[in-house]
N, C-alpha and C positions, 0 to 999 in steps of 0.2 A: 726176420721181419723188421721193417723200420717202422717205429713208432711215429705217427703223424700228429703233429700239434695242430689243434684247431684254434685259431685265433678268432675271436668274436669281436667285430668291429661295431660300435655304436654310431647310428647315423646322426647328423646334426638335428634332424628333425625330431628324433627321440629325446635328445637333451633339451631341445626347446621345450618339448611337451612336458618334460620332468620339472623344469623350471617354472612352467605356467602358472601351477598353483601357489607357489611361493610368491611369484610377483602379485598375484591376485590378493592373496592375503596380506601382503605388505602394503599394497595400495589401499585397501580396505581398513586395514589398522591405522594407516597414517591419516585418512580421512576421518575415521571415528575419534582419533586422538585429537585431531584439530577441533573437530565439533565439541568434544568434551571440554577442552581447555577455554575455547572462546565462547561457546553457548550454554552448554549443560552445567558447568560449574558456577558461572554467574547467575544462572537462572535459579539454581538450587540456594546459593548464597542470598538472593532477593527474599526468597520465601522463608528461609532461616532466619534472617534479620528481621523480618517483618513479625514473626512468630515468636521472637526471642523472649519477650517479657509477657507472654501469655496471650490467650485468645482474646480476653476482655479488653486489653489495651489496643489490640489490633481492630476490633470492630469500633472501639471508641475513635480511633484515628480515622477510619474510613466514614464515619458517620457524624462527624463534627461538622457544624455549619459550612465552614470554608470548603471541606472536601465535598460536601453535598453540592455546594454551588459550583465547584470545578467539575464534578461529574455531570450535573446538568447543563452546563455551558459546552462541555465536549460533546454530549449527546445531540444538543440542539444544532451545533456546528456540523457535526457529521449529517445530521437528518436534512439539512440544507444543501451542503456542498456535494455529498453523494447523489441526490437525485438529478441535481444540475449536470454533474459531470456525466451521468448515466445517459440523459437525454442528449447532450452534446455528443458523447461518444458513439452513440448509435447513429446519429445524423451524420456527423463527420466520417466515420467509418463506412457507412453506406456510400456516401458520395465519392470517398477515395477509392473504394473497391469496386463499385459497380460502374463509374463513370470516368471517362478521360476528359480533361479540360485544361485550360492554360493556367498555370499556377499551382498546379497538384503538388509538385515537389516543395514549392515554397510553403504551402499548407501543412505538409508533412513535417518540414523543418521547423515551422512555428509551434507545431503541437509537441515537439521534443524539448523545446525551450526549457521548460521546468526541469528536465532531467539534467540539463547542462548548467543552469544557473543555480548558484547557492541559495537555499531558502532564505538566509539572512539578507542576501542582496535583493531577493523578492520583496521581503517585508519592507525594507528600505526604499524600494521603489514606490510602494504603496503610500508610504510616508511622505515621500517627495511629491506625489500627486494629490493626495487627499488631506494631508496635514495641514494645520492653521497658516504655515508659512509656503505651502506647496502650491502647485499650479493652479489647482482647483479649489484652494483654501478659501479665497474671498467669496466664491460662489457658494461654497458650502456654508460658511458662516451667515452669508446674507440670507439663506434660506432655512436658517436654524437646524441644519443637518449635522450629525455627528458620526463620523466613519471610524477614524483613527482613534485608538484608545477606547473602542466599544465594540459590540457585539458584530456589526456590520463589516468593520475592518478584519475581525478575526475571520469571518465566513470568507471574505474576498480572498484573504491570503491563503486560507486552507484550499479553497477551490482552485486557485491558480497552482498550487503545489501539486494537486492530486489529479488534475483534469486529464493528464496523458494515460492513466491506468486502463481505464475502459476502452478508450478509442485503439490504443496499441494492442490491447488484447483482441478486439474484434477485426481488425484490418486483415491479419492473415487468415482467419477463419472464412470471412467473407470472399476473399481473393480465391481461396481454394474451392469453395463451393461454386463459384462462377454465377451465371446469370440465366442459365437455361431454365431452371424451375420458375423463376419470376416470369421469364417471356412466356413460358407456357401458360402460366395463371393469367396474365394479361391477354393471350389470345383466346383463352376460354371465356374472357368477359368480366374477369375480377377487377375491381377497382384498385386504386393504388393502396388504400387502407387495408382492403381485404387481402392483397398480396402480401402486405407487411406482416399482418397479424397471423395469417394462415400458412405462409410459406417462409418468408424471411426470419420472423421471430423464433418459430420452433427450431429452426436449424442453427440458430446462434444462442439459444438460451442458456446452455452450460457455460459457453465463453463468456457471455454477458454476465452470468452470475460470478464467474471466477474474477472478472475485472472488477465488478462492484465490491467483492470481498476485499480485494487487495486495496481499493480505493478507500473503503471504509476503515480499514487498518491504518493506513498512512494518516488519513484524516484525524483519527482519535489520537495518533502518536505524534504528529507535527509539533515541532518544538520551535526551530529556527525563526521561520517566517511569522509565526504567532507571537514569539517572543518580542519581536520589534514593534509589532503594531498594537499589542496588548495594553501596554503600559503598567502591566503587573499590579493591577488595582485588586487587591486581596478581596474575595468575595464577589467581585463583579467581573472581571476580565481575566481571571486566571483559568486556563483549562488544566486538565490532570497533569500533563507533563511540566506545566509552569509551577503548579501547586507542589509537585515534587521537588523541584529546584528550590523552592523558598524554604520548604521545610528542611532540607538538607543544609542550606546555608545558615540556618538557625541552629544546627547541630540537633535538630529533633530526628535523629535517625530512625527510630522504631516507627514513627508516624510517617516518614518519607518514603521508607521500604514498604510499610503497609500499602501506601497509595500506589507505589510502583508496582506492587503485586497484582493490582488491578489491571494495570497495562499489560503485565505478563500474562495474566489469564486471558485476557483479550488476544493477545498474540498466539497463544496455544489454541484456543478455540478457532482462530482463523487458520492455523495450520491444518488442524482436523478436518475443518469444513473444505479447505482448499485441496486436501488430499482425496476426501470424498468426491468432489467435483471432477478432479483428474481421473479417478476411477470409472466415474460415470461416463465421462467424455471418450475414454478408451473403450469402454464396453459399447 
């Protein structure tokens, strides 16, 4: 009898299938390593340095008068800028998604300007417009108004930098939903406000909240534009990011990292709420 040798050949598909888990874990490991080096480790370093000299010094740093003033100004700025951007975002997104009109693409381009322009340049533009030597400077001084190096300038700069977040979140949602439900509501006799509050708003509520959260996080953490228009007046025009910079430049590292940890906590809470809204939106 002649012994027959059986040769087992592996198909290319089987080889690719065997390598698939390796590639998957390699990609996951690379992503996790990148996040660990550039996000997780710096975040841990912030809290470690903030608590390095004890919890008492930590609370002393975040409760001293200048820090409380910076926290108050940051909250006031966000409390003004975020609602303004929310109102603008809903109106602009509704007009862009639901109607066709001349200049629509120009409007979309203008909305994206804060994404393309450096915040420092945006702050400088406000100085050139509203500063004492600016275009509107004589009018502002004649009417005893104060914009630059005061709270109104900080609010203007923050509003400019953050206004695309809400509208950019709502436009694709409204475009995907179409206009059928609104048209049906109008046909049934609903007024414009009834249509908005009973049809449009419930359909966009999760996307709207998502955009508001991102807008609020950016408003509280904005540095470049606010730094230009604030004047760095300690206890008066310093927001939290500016207060962190001043403390760090004074070599008061514990206090600077303590105040920075507040911004880090805000970022973490924002991510948690953002993840929750993504889950609710998918559900």
